[in-house]
C-alpha positions as CSV (number, residue, x, y, z in Angstrom):
1,M,2.3,-5.4,-16.9
2,D,4.6,-8.3,-16.6
3,K,4.8,-10.6,-13.3
4,A,7.8,-9.0,-12.3
5,S,6.4,-5.6,-12.6
6,I,3.2,-6.0,-10.4
7,L,5.5,-8.1,-7.5
8,G,7.8,-5.1,-7.8
9,D,4.8,-2.8,-7.3
10,A,3.5,-4.8,-4.4
11,I,7.1,-4.5,-2.8
12,D,7.2,-1.3,-3.0
13,Y,3.8,-0.9,-1.4
14,L,4.7,-2.7,1.4
15,K,8.0,-0.9,1.9
16,E,6.0,2.6,2.1
17,L,3.7,0.9,4.6
18,L,6.7,-0.2,6.6
19,Q,8.1,3.6,6.7
20,R,5.7,4.0,9.2
21,I,7.4,1.8,11.6
22,S,10.0,4.4,11.5
23,D,7.7,6.8,11.8
24,L,6.4,5.2,15.2
25,H,9.9,5.6,17.0
26,N,11.8,7.9,14.6
27,E,14.1,8.8,17.4
28,L,15.8,5.5,16.9
29,E,19.5,5.6,16.9
30,S,20.6,2.9,14.6
31,T,23.7,1.9,13.3
32,P,22.3,-0.3,10.1
33,T,24.5,-3.6,9.9
34,P,24.3,-5.8,6.7
35,L,21.3,-8.1,6.5
36,R,22.3,-11.8,7.6
37,S,21.6,-14.2,4.8
38,L,17.8,-15.4,4.6
39,P,17.2,-18.9,4.2
40,P,16.9,-20.5,0.4
41,T,13.8,-19.0,-1.1
42,P,11.0,-22.1,-1.9
43,S,9.7,-22.4,-5.1
44,S,6.5,-20.7,-4.0
45,F,8.4,-17.5,-2.9
46,H,9.1,-14.7,-5.3
47,P,11.9,-13.4,-4.1
48,L,12.9,-9.3,-5.0
49,T,15.7,-7.4,-4.3
50,P,14.6,-4.9,-1.6
51,T,15.5,-1.4,-1.3
52,T,16.2,0.6,2.1
53,Q,16.9,4.0,1.0
54,T,13.5,5.6,2.6
55,L,14.1,3.6,5.8
56,S,16.5,4.4,9.0
57,F,17.0,0.7,9.3
58,P,17.1,-2.7,6.6
59,V,13.6,-4.2,5.7
60,E,13.1,-7.2,3.5
61,V,10.0,-8.2,2.4
62,R,9.4,-11.1,0.2
63,L,5.7,-12.1,-1.0
64,R,4.6,-15.8,-0.7
65,E,1.6,-17.0,-2.6
66,G,-1.5,-15.5,-1.8
67,R,-1.7,-12.3,0.2
68,A,1.2,-13.7,3.0
69,V,4.1,-12.1,3.3
70,N,7.5,-12.8,5.1
71,I,9.4,-9.7,7.0
72,H,12.9,-9.4,8.2
73,M,14.1,-6.1,9.8
74,L,17.4,-5.4,12.0
75,C,18.1,-2.1,13.9
76,G,19.5,-0.9,17.0
77,R,17.9,-2.0,20.7
78,R,15.9,0.4,22.4
79,P,13.0,0.0,25.3
80,G,9.8,-0.4,23.9
81,L,10.8,-1.0,20.2
82,L,9.0,-4.6,19.9
83,L,5.7,-3.3,21.0
84,A,6.0,-0.4,18.6
85,T,6.9,-2.5,15.8
86,M,4.1,-5.3,16.3
87,K,1.7,-2.3,16.9
88,A,2.8,-0.7,13.5
89,L,2.2,-4.1,11.9
90,D,-1.1,-4.2,13.1
91,N,-2.0,-0.8,11.9
92,L,-0.7,-1.9,8.5
93,G,-3.4,-4.5,8.5
94,L,-0.9,-7.6,9.1
95,D,-1.8,-10.3,11.4
96,V,1.6,-11.9,12.3
97,Q,1.3,-15.9,12.6
98,Q,4.6,-16.9,13.3
99,A,7.8,-14.7,13.9
100,V,11.1,-14.8,15.3
101,I,12.5,-12.1,17.7
102,S,16.4,-11.8,18.6
103,C,18.0,-9.4,20.6
104,F,21.4,-10.3,20.1
105,N,23.9,-7.7,18.8
106,G,20.9,-5.2,18.0
107,F,17.0,-6.2,17.3
108,A,16.3,-8.7,14.8
109,L,12.7,-9.4,13.8
110,D,11.9,-12.2,11.3
111,V,8.0,-12.5,10.5
112,F,7.8,-16.1,8.5
113,R,4.2,-15.6,8.0
114,A,1.8,-12.3,8.1
115,E,-1.4,-12.2,6.2
116,N,-3.5,-9.7,5.6
117,H,-6.4,-8.6,7.8
118,M,-7.3,-5.1,6.2
119,A,-10.3,-3.0,6.8
120,N,-13.7,-4.7,5.4
121,F,-15.6,-3.1,2.9
122,D,-18.9,-4.1,4.5
123,G,-21.1,-1.6,2.6
124,P,-23.4,-2.8,-0.6
125,G,-22.0,-4.7,-3.4
126,F,-22.9,-3.9,-6.9
127,S,-22.5,-5.8,-10.1
128,M,-20.9,-4.4,-12.9
129,V,-22.0,-5.1,-16.5
130,D,-19.4,-7.5,-17.1
131,D,-20.4,-9.3,-14.4
132,S,-17.7,-8.3,-12.1
133,W,-17.8,-7.0,-8.5
134,I,-17.5,-3.7,-6.6
135,Q,-17.6,-4.0,-3.0
136,T,-18.3,-0.3,-1.2
137,K,-17.7,1.4,1.9
138,A,-18.9,4.8,3.0
139,I,-17.8,6.8,5.8
140,D,-18.9,9.6,7.7
141,V,-15.7,11.0,8.7
142,E,-15.4,12.3,12.6
143,P,-12.5,13.7,14.5
144,S,-12.1,10.3,16.1
145,T,-12.7,8.6,12.7
146,D,-9.6,6.1,11.8
147,F,-9.9,5.5,8.1
148,S,-6.3,4.6,7.4
149,P,-7.0,1.1,7.3
150,Y,-9.5,1.6,4.4
151,L,-6.8,3.6,2.5
152,S,-4.0,1.1,2.9
153,R,-7.1,-1.6,1.5
154,I,-7.4,0.8,-1.7
155,L,-3.8,0.7,-2.0
156,E,-3.4,-2.7,-1.8
157,D,-6.2,-3.6,-4.0
158,C,-4.6,-1.3,-6.8
159,V,-1.0,-3.2,-6.2
160,W,-2.3,-6.6,-6.0
161,N,-4.5,-6.6,-9.2
162,G,-1.1,-5.4,-11.1
163,N,-2.7,-2.0,-12.1
164,R,-1.0,1.0,-9.9
165,A,-4.0,3.2,-10.7
166,I,-6.4,4.4,-8.2
167,V,-9.5,6.3,-9.4
168,F,-10.3,9.9,-7.7
169,D,-12.8,12.4,-7.8
170,V,-13.7,15.3,-5.3
171,Y,-16.7,17.0,-4.3
172,W,-16.9,20.7,-3.0
173,D,-19.1,22.9,-0.7
174,V,-19.4,26.5,-1.5
175,E,-18.9,28.7,1.7
176,S,-19.3,32.3,2.0
177,V,-16.0,33.9,3.8
178,N,-15.9,37.9,4.7
179,T,-18.2,38.1,1.7
180,K,-16.2,35.8,-0.9
181,S,-17.5,32.3,-2.0
182,E,-14.8,29.6,-1.1
183,R,-14.5,26.1,-1.6
184,R,-14.2,23.4,0.4
185,L,-13.4,19.9,0.3
186,S,-16.8,17.8,1.2
187,S,-16.0,14.1,-0.1
188,V,-13.7,12.2,-1.8
189,K,-14.4,8.6,-4.0
190,L,-11.4,6.2,-4.3
191,S,-12.1,3.2,-6.9
192,T,-10.0,0.4,-8.1
193,K,-10.7,-2.7,-9.9
194,N,-12.6,-4.0,-6.9
195,L,-13.5,-1.3,-4.3
196,C,-15.0,2.2,-4.0
197,L,-14.1,4.2,-1.1
198,F,-16.5,7.3,-0.2
199,L,-15.3,9.9,2.3
200,R,-17.9,12.5,3.6
201,L,-15.5,15.0,5.1
202,P,-16.3,17.0,8.3
203,N,-16.3,20.9,8.1
204,Q,-12.9,21.6,10.0
205,F,-10.3,19.4,8.9
206,T,-8.9,17.5,12.0
207,D,-5.6,15.6,12.5
208,N,-7.6,12.0,10.9
209,L,-7.2,14.1,7.6
210,K,-3.3,13.7,7.8
211,D,-3.8,10.1,6.4
212,L,-5.5,11.5,3.3
213,Y,-2.5,14.2,2.8
214,R,-0.5,11.2,3.1
215,F,-2.2,9.0,0.6
216,F,-2.6,11.6,-2.1
217,A,1.1,12.1,-1.6
218,S,1.8,8.5,-2.6
219,K,4.8,8.3,-4.9
220,F,4.2,4.5,-6.6
221,V,1.1,4.9,-7.5
222,T,-0.9,6.9,-10.3
223,F,-4.4,9.0,-9.2
224,V,-6.3,8.7,-12.2
225,G,-9.3,11.6,-12.7
226,V,-11.5,13.1,-15.0
227,Q,-11.4,17.1,-15.6
228,I,-9.0,17.0,-12.5
229,E,-6.9,20.3,-13.4
230,E,-8.9,22.7,-11.4
231,D,-9.5,19.8,-8.7
232,L,-5.7,19.9,-8.5
233,V,-5.3,23.5,-8.1
234,L,-8.1,23.9,-5.0
235,L,-6.9,21.0,-3.1
236,K,-3.3,22.9,-3.2
237,E,-4.7,26.1,-2.7
238,N,-7.4,25.5,0.2
239,H,-6.1,22.6,1.8
240,G,-2.4,21.9,1.0
241,I,-3.3,18.7,-0.6
242,V,-0.7,17.8,-3.3
243,I,-1.3,14.7,-5.4
244,R,2.4,13.8,-6.6
245,S,1.5,11.4,-9.3
246,Y,-1.9,11.9,-10.9
247,L,-3.2,11.5,-14.5
248,E,-6.0,13.4,-16.8
249,I,-7.5,10.4,-18.4
250,G,-9.3,12.5,-21.2
251,K,-5.6,13.8,-22.1
252,L,-4.6,10.0,-22.4
253,A,-7.4,8.9,-24.2
254,A,-7.2,12.1,-26.9
255,V,-3.6,11.1,-27.6
256,A,-4.0,7.4,-27.6
257,R,-7.0,7.9,-30.1
258,G,-6.0,11.0,-32.0
259,T,-8.7,12.6,-31.5
260,P,-8.7,15.7,-29.4
261,I,-11.9,16.4,-28.6
262,V,-12.3,13.3,-26.0
263,E,-10.4,15.6,-23.8
264,F,-13.0,17.4,-23.1
265,L,-15.7,15.0,-22.2
266,G,-17.0,13.9,-18.6
267,A,-16.8,10.5,-17.1
268,R,-19.9,9.0,-18.9
269,E,-19.8,10.3,-22.4
270,L,-15.5,9.6,-22.1
271,A,-16.4,5.9,-21.0
272,H,-19.1,5.3,-23.5
273,K,-16.7,6.7,-26.3
274,I,-13.6,4.4,-25.0
275,L,-15.6,1.2,-23.8
276,S,-18.8,1.2,-25.7
277,C,-20.7,-0.5,-23.0
278,D,-23.9,-0.7,-21.6
279,M,-24.7,2.1,-19.4
280,S,-28.3,1.7,-18.7
281,R,-28.5,1.1,-14.8
282,L,-26.1,4.5,-14.2
283,D,-28.2,6.4,-16.7
284,S,-31.3,5.2,-14.6
285,I,-29.9,6.5,-10.8
286,Q,-28.7,9.9,-12.5
287,S,-32.3,10.3,-14.3
288,K,-34.1,10.5,-10.9
289,W,-30.9,12.0,-8.8
290,D,-33.0,13.9,-6.6
291,E,-35.2,10.9,-5.4
292,A,-32.2,8.4,-5.6
293,G,-31.5,6.8,-2.1
294,G,-27.9,6.4,-0.6
295,D,-27.2,3.2,-1.7
296,D,-28.4,4.3,-5.2
297,R,-25.9,7.2,-5.2
298,L,-23.2,4.9,-4.0
299,E,-23.9,2.3,-6.9
300,A,-23.5,5.3,-9.1
301,A,-20.3,6.0,-7.5
302,A,-19.0,2.8,-7.7
303,I,-20.3,2.5,-11.6
304,E,-18.3,5.9,-12.7
305,G,-15.3,4.6,-10.8
306,W,-15.2,1.3,-12.8
307,L,-16.0,2.7,-15.9
308,I,-12.7,5.3,-15.6
309,Y,-10.7,2.2,-14.2
310,N,-11.7,0.2,-17.2
311,V,-10.8,3.1,-19.6
312,Y,-7.3,3.7,-18.2
313,D,-6.9,-0.3,-18.1
314,Q,-8.1,-0.2,-21.8
315,L,-5.6,2.6,-23.1
316,Q,-2.8,1.3,-21.1
317,Q,-2.8,-2.1,-23.2
């Protein structure tokens, strides 16, 4: 993927996050006016043509070196708008360091520098066979748990690393309801190039899980999984979760390698077929699964996510 495509994806990502500003004050009655010209772009900037079709007011985002951004927005004035906007930016993991605000002829906000302070993946880290490092976070989700910053961090990592792919896996509990067996989503694993997030979900879905619904509905990333067709049906039928953009990695491998049988392989077998890398650590954990501790199981989850991420990455080349 070339640099322009990577930056384009990053802009789309920031745009979708900034949509939450609109959600916080969706009753805003604004009459968008053309954005005034911004100062010439220094060579360290990466300017891109913004699109504002999804927002009720113009927002322009420019990426700087590292993970810093510049933001310009313009809309009609409304009491409490500044507070709501700054709160929204904070919720997006953006630490505003320098900004200018104008209330003349509407409300204008120019953030000259904002840097990321997303949620910290402070769980154990694990070294992969290629010496890359996967940082993890496991969360027992309660009704009061706000895990949206971690979802944002996952989105950020998949964009900034140039691969709009998030490897996912879901796990189910079987419950008896009126003499019928039903499956309930019990946990979700999300993996990128550098991160692995494991969410253990409550028995009763609560309002904070709306963030998970919106996350899976994202249109600018691809959710990659192994043998996921049944999972997709159950997510929709049992929980109303729709994954808008997804890829069955086995089918991609079957087409890319001209070997139909690989479509039906599990994660480990598929990775072994495509990558031919050392899996002794994963095999060691799985061979003693019943005795494995929490960190060992989390390591196994991180390894599997890393394997499928690299399978996807290799097949895309």
